[in-house]
N, C-alpha and C positions, 0 to 999 in steps of 0.2 A: 424566259427563265424556265429551266427544267424542274421536274417535280422534286428531285433531291435538294436542289438549291433553295427552292421555295419552302420545303419542309424545314431545312436548316435555319432559314431566316425566321420562320414561324417560332421555332424553339428558342432562338436567341431573343426574339421579341418578348416571349413569355417570361424568360428569365429577367430581362431588363425591366419590364413593366412590373413584375412582382418584387423587384429589388433584391432577389436572391440569386447571387452568382455562386455557382458551385465551384468553378475553377477560374483562377486568375492566372493569366499567362503573360510573361514578359519575354521577348525574344532577344537573344544576344546577337552580337555582330556576326557570329558564325552561323546563326540560324537556329541555335538550340534554344528551346523554350523552357523557362522556369515554371514549374507547376506548383500550385498550392491548392489546398482543399479547404473550404469553409465547413467546419464540423457543425452539424446542427445541434441546437440547444433545446431543452425542454421548456415547458412553461415556467419553470423555476429559474431559468437563465443558466442552467448547468448542462454540461455535456454528460454523457453516460459515465465517462471515466471520472469526471469531477464528482458526480453523484455517488459513485461507488466508493471513492476515497472518503467523502464526507460521511457516508453511512457506516463505513468501517470504523472511522474515528468515533462516531456516536456509539456504535455497538461495543467497541473496546472500552469505552468509558461509561457504560451504563451502570449506574450504582446498583449493587446487589445482584448483578448478573452472574450466572454460573455457566462456564464453558466445559467442554469435554476434550481432553487431550489424549491422543493415541500416538504411540511410537510404533512404527511398522517396519519390519525388515524388508529392504528393497530386494533381497535375494530370494526369500521364501514367501513373502506376503503375510507372514505370521505377525500377529499383533503382540508386540513385546511388552508394552506397558500401557496402562490406562489410568487416568486420574481426572477427577473433576478439577476445575480451575476457578478460583474466586476472582472475578474480573477478567484478567487477561494474562497470557504468557508473555514474559519479557526476556529479551536477549541480554546476555552478559555485557555486551558492548554499549548499552544504553547508560547515559549519565544525566545528572541534573545540571552539571557544569561543563563547559567546553574543555576539551583535552589540552588545547594550547591557548595561551593568552599572550599578548604583547602590548607595547605601549603606543603603537601607531597603526593606522590604516585598517580598521576593522569595525566590528559592531561593539558598542559599549557593553561592558560587563563588570560588575562590582564583586570583589572578594573582600569581605570584611569592610574596612573603611577605605580601601584602595580601589581606584578605578583603572580598569584595563580595557583592552580591545581584543576581539577574537575574530578570526576569519571563518569560524564555524557558524553555520546558520541554525538557529533554533528550529527544530522540526515541528510539523503540525501537531504532534502529540505532546509538545512541551519539553522534549528531551533532546539531548545531543548524542552523537555517536551512531554506530551501525551495529548490525548483527555480528555476533562472535561465536566462540566455541561452545557455549552452553546457554541453556534457557533456564529461567526460574519462575516459580509461581507458588501461590498458596492455594490449597484445595478448599473445598466447601466447609471442612472442619477447622480451617485456619492453620493447617500444618504446612510448613515451608518445604518445598521440593526444589532440587537443582539437578538438571540432567545435562551431561556432557554429550554433545552430538559427535559421533564418530562415523566412519565410512559405512554406507549401506543402511542408514536410518532415514525414514521418511516421517516427518512430523505433521500431524493432522490435528487441527483444532476446529471444533464445531460448536454451534449454539445448542444443538440437540444431540443426544447420544446416538451412536450408530448401533445397528443390529449386528453384533459381533459374537461368534460362537466361542472361541477360545482366546484368552489373554494370558500370557505367561506371568506377568506381574500386574496384579490389580491392587493399587494402593488403597482403594476404597474398602477392601476387605480386611485391612490391617486393624 
């Protein structure tokens, strides 16, 4: 047995003994192999992606948190608008009820005393719907804001303020 084959056998043995297979392959009749990858999990049983989603949901729903919203021009890089955000920014397409309901083949949903079904799935944050044309939020003073997103705007939200020189509209100074 040559050195390359022996080394390959050694690597395969290590994976089999450790019980960790990185790649699972199945060959088709034409000789093409299907490849899958086992994504590693942390000590908490979550992948990095799952942990990021969990942590975002926890951050978005942290009672008493204040975020910082910046609207930036994609053309000039100028900061157009700044506001604090009480809790989180929400998209106009989000709803507490599904958009469509029917009588058959879906998830149970009650409206008043009537029972319906919907094909929409309740999202991780407890809402239905998707992102739409505008966002809304309440600032740290409890003032409601609604901003329509048009071409050339970049929305940035952070848990800490950014070091920005000039802001065209600073709603905190009002």
